[in-house]
N, C-alpha and C positions, 0 to 999 in steps of 0.2 A: 718419167723413168730414166731417160738418158742423163738428165741432170743428176739425178740421185745416184745413179751407177758411177758417174764420173767422180763423186765425193764419197762413195761407199755409205750412203744413206738410205738405201733401199728400205729399210725397216720402217720408214714413215708410212709406206703404203701396205703395211702389213694386214691391216684390217679394211682396207679399200673397198672390196667387194661385199662387205657388210653394210656399207653406208648407203644412205639415199642419194638421189641425184644432187640435192642441194647440199648435203654434207660433203659429198665428193667435190663439188665445185668449191666449197668453203677450204677444204684441205689443199686443193690445187692452187687456190690464190695464196694461201700461207706458204706453200713451198716456192711458188714463183717470186714472193717477196722476201724469201730468206737468202742472205748472202752467204752461201755455202763455202766459198773461197776464204771469207773472212773467218768463219768458224773453224775451218780447217787449219788455217794458219795460226790462230789463237791457240788451238789445242796443241799443235806441234811445237810452237814457240814456248809454250808454258812448260813443256817437258825439259827445256834446255836449262843448263846450269845457271841460276840466277844469283850466284854469289857476287859480291861486290869486293873489288880490290881495296882493302881497308887502308891502303897508302894514299887513296883519293879522299879519305875522310879527315876532316879537321873539326874542332869544336865550334859551336855556334855561340855567340854571346846571348846571355839570357839575363833577365832581371828577376828579383824575387819580390813579390807584392808586398809582404809584411816587412820587408827591409827598406822600402822607399822613404826617403826623408820627407819631412812634413812640408818643408817649402816647395819641394818638387811636387808633391801631392796636390797641394793647393793650386798650383798652376794647371795641373791636369784636370782639376775638378772645374775650375773656372772655365777652361776651354771646352770641355765636354758639355757643360751646362749651356753654353752658347750654341753649340751644335744642336743639342736637343730643342732648345727654345725655338730654333729657326727650322725645326723638323726636317733635319738633313740626314737622319738615320732611319733606315728600315731594318726589320728583323725577318730573317728567313729561317723558317723551320723545315728541316728535312724529315719527312714523315712518310716515305715510301714504303716502309716495312710492314710486314704482317706481324700479328701478335700470337702466332701459333705457339711458340715457345712459352708464352705467358697463359696459354690456354684460352686465348681469344680467337674466335673465328671471324676475324676482320682486321681492320688496320690497328697497328700497334698503339697508335694515339687514342683509341677509344677505350683502352685498358683502364679500369677504375681501381683506384686505391682508397682504402678506408682511412680517411683522414679525421681522427677525433670523432668517429661515428657518422661521417658524411662521406659518401662515395664520390670521388672526384677523378675524372678522366685525366690522362696525361695532357690532352689537349686543354682542359679546363685550367689545369695548373699552370700551364704556360701563359694562357690567357690572362690570367689574374696578374701576372707580373706586368704585362703590358698595359693593362687597365690602370694599374697603379701609377706607372709612369705618365700615362696620359693626363691623369688627375693632377699630378705633381706638377707638369709643365704647361697645362692647358693646352695640349696638342692631341693629335690623333695619329699615332705611329702606323705606317704602312706595314702591314703583316703578310708576307709571302709564305705560302705553305706548298712544298713540293711533295707531291703525291706520286704514286705509280699507277700505270694503268689497270692494275689488279685492284688497287683499293680507292682510287679517286672517286668513284660514284658513292661508295659507303662513306667516305670521309666527308663529302659535301652534304650527304643526307644527315650524318651525324650532327653536323653544325646547324643545319636547318631545324632539326628536330629538338635541338637544345638552344634555340633562338640565339646562336652565335655566342653564346655565354655572355651576353650583354655587350659584345664588342660591335663597333660600327661595321655593318655589313659591307658597305662600299670601301672599307679600309682593309678587307681581306681578299687576297688574290690567291686562287688555287691554280696550280699548274702541274703538269705531268712530266716525268721523266721517261726516257726510252726503255725498251725491254730487249732482251737478247735471248736466244735459245739457250736451254740448259742441256748439258751433255752427260751421259753416263761415263764411267771411269775409262771406257775404251774409245771415247770420243764420238759415240754415236748420240744423235739428237733424240731426246725423249719426247714422248706423246704425253699430254695431259688428258686428252680424250681421244678417241679413235679418228676424230677429224680435226684435232687441234694440237698443234706443236706446244710443248711445254716451254714457257718463257719466264724470265725473271727481271725485275728492275735491274739496271746496269750500273748500280753504285752511286754514291753521293757525288763523285767526281763528275757526273753528267749534268750537274746543276747549271755549269755555265752555258752548254749547248741548250738545255731546256729553257733557261731564261731568254736566250736568243730566239729559238724557234717560236716561243710563246709571245714574242714581241714585248716582253716585260722590261727589257733595256730602255725601250722608248718610253715606257711609262715611268720608270725611275727618273729618266732625263727631264720629263715634263714636271715631275713632282720635286725637282731640284734636289734629289737625293744624292749625297756625296759619299756615304759610308752604309755598308751592309753588314749586319751581324749574322753570321752563320751558326745555327745551333742544331744539335740532334734532338730528336722528340723524347727521347727516353731518359735524359738526365734531368731529374726533377730539382736538383739543387743548382742548376745552371742560372746564370745571370745573362739573360739576353741583352740587357743594358746595363753595362758596367762602366760607370763614369771614369774611374781610374784607368781602366784599360783603354777606352776610347779616347780619353784626353791625352794619355801619354803617346797613343799611336799618332795622334794629330800634331801634338806637340813636337815630337821628334821627326815628324814627316815621313813615316813609314807608309808604304802603299798596302802592305799585308801584315797582319799580326795574328798570333795565336797564343792561347794559354796552354800551360803545360802543368803536370804534377810530377813530384819527385819519385823517381823509381827506387823503392826501398831495398830490393833484393837484387843481387847481381844476376841471377838466373830468372828472374820474372820475365814472362813472355809479353814484352811491350815494346813498341817501336818508339825510337827516341829521335829528337831533333839533333841535327848536326849540319855541317856544311860538306858538300861533295863537289869537288872541282870549284870550290869557292863559291858555290851557290846553295842556298837553303835546301835541306833535304830531310827526308824522314827515313832512318835506317831501320829496316825490319828486323825483328828480333832473331830471325834465322842467320842473319849476317853479322851478329854482335858476338864477338869473342868475349870470354871471360876477362882477359886482359884489357880489352878496350872498356868493358863495363866498369873495371875497377881503376881506371886511369884517373889521376887526380892533378889539379893545377897546383901551383906553388902554395896558394893559400889553404889547401887541404880539400877544396871541394871537387867533387866529382864533375867530370867533363861531359859524360854521355849518360846522363840519368834523367833527362827531361822528356816526359811521355806526352804524346799526342792525346788530346782529350775532346776532340771534335768541338772546339770553341774558337771561332775565327772571326777576324775583322778585315775586311777588304774595302778599299775605296772602288767607286763605280769605275773610275779610269783603269784600275787593276783588273776588274772583272771583264771589261771590254777587251783588254789585252789578251786574256786568257781564252775568251770565246773563240779567238782566231787559232787557238792551238788544238792539237789532237792528242789528248791525254791518253796514255796507255791503259791497256786492260790488264787486270791481274786475275789469275785463277784462284777461285776460292772453293774449298770442299764444303758440301752441304749435304744434309738429308733432305729429300724432296719427295712429295707424292707424285707418282708417275705410273703410267700403264707397264705392266710386265708383258711378257711374251703372250700370255694368255688373255690379255685385255683387262686385267684386274688392276685396280688402283692400289699400289703398295708403296711403303716408304723405301726409298732406294738411296744408295750412295750416288753422289752426282758432283759435277763441276759447273759452277756458274762463273761468269766472267764480270768483273766490276771495274769501273773507274774510281779512283779515290781523290778526294778534293785536294789532298795535301800534294800531289804530283804537280799541282800548279805552282807551288812555291819555287820550284827550280827555275822558273822563267824570270825571277827577280834576283837582283843583286844582294839583297839584304832583307830581313824581316825582323819584326819585334817578337821575342819569346818572353812571355811573362808567367813565371811560376806562381801557381796559386796553391791554397791549402786545399786538402781533401774535403773540406766541408762545402766546396762548390762542385764536387764531382761524385755522383752516385747514379750511374746509368743502370737502368732495370732491363737487363738482358734475359735472365731466366727466372723461374719462380722462386729460386733460392735467394734472389736479391730483394724481393719485396718487402719483406719484414725489416731488413736492414735499412732499406730506403725509407720506409716510413718513419723509423725512429730518427734518422738523420734529419728528415724534413720537419718533424715536430720540434727538433732542437732549435730550428731557425725561426 
């Protein structure tokens, strides 16, 4: 109680007297293991003005995939083929989210789409792409799947029950990211149950810490992996193995690379690539002025219209560098199920805190940004996206 009073979080013991001895002990342990100073600081700092001085912002160089000349492309393909044949690339799928917005009571990756009369989960769709590459290059690509503590068990059971979709079991590694308590809009930590603090996965930027904590860095070194392809689970048009992208990164000797899509509208709420203080940076749409969004180069091309699509390549060396860094948390507004004052589970407005993988970019002097067409980008975030995604997938 003394700890909770210090940080004005006494509400966590609201139902304490209703609990059994074992439940009380469980809640006490959760409280003891909660970093209240961190949560308090995150909440206070997140209310501060986060605007960016646009004088610090300059354009980042980008390439347009469809405009690459044939000679260069052939060089990229040649180099990428060598990398794959030597099995130096692994694929990392970030799948820590739940499928609640899609009507799934479980991991988002288990959500199934009706593909020409056959139900296929997002996991299976991703898996098929890796199987195709394995056959083409006579290799077995190492597949890393980052789950959350909330969905890890269900994810692994789903793979077991589906015989790993025909993928070599020994080439799939599941690992979990960390969690962090969820707050209400007044900064109070919420309860999921009367004896359990409400927590949520702490964002895709935790992938670096998770790789280290789960000793996967050592595994990658033993497997002689040199490149890691990072993908989100929900983009069914994504190319986890893109020869041009991989070969271009290796040919030009970049440590990190990202794909982008062109931002059509000035007012579109999308973060864009740029440089900040001469380092790669993602500028949030809240900080993008109309003037900046409409700024053009001498050739008439927009300078700040390349949007992040969560498709990244990094060398293992680069990942090891970022592991040593402490990426910042960002406050994200969410609707969440939590207990109200009467002990009833209701949908409430809340804040969760997440690390974003793109914050790692600023630790490097340069990066490859490759603009792709929208036929590679169709993330399924809500039910409204499903029908469109199926149509785009069938086109390919």
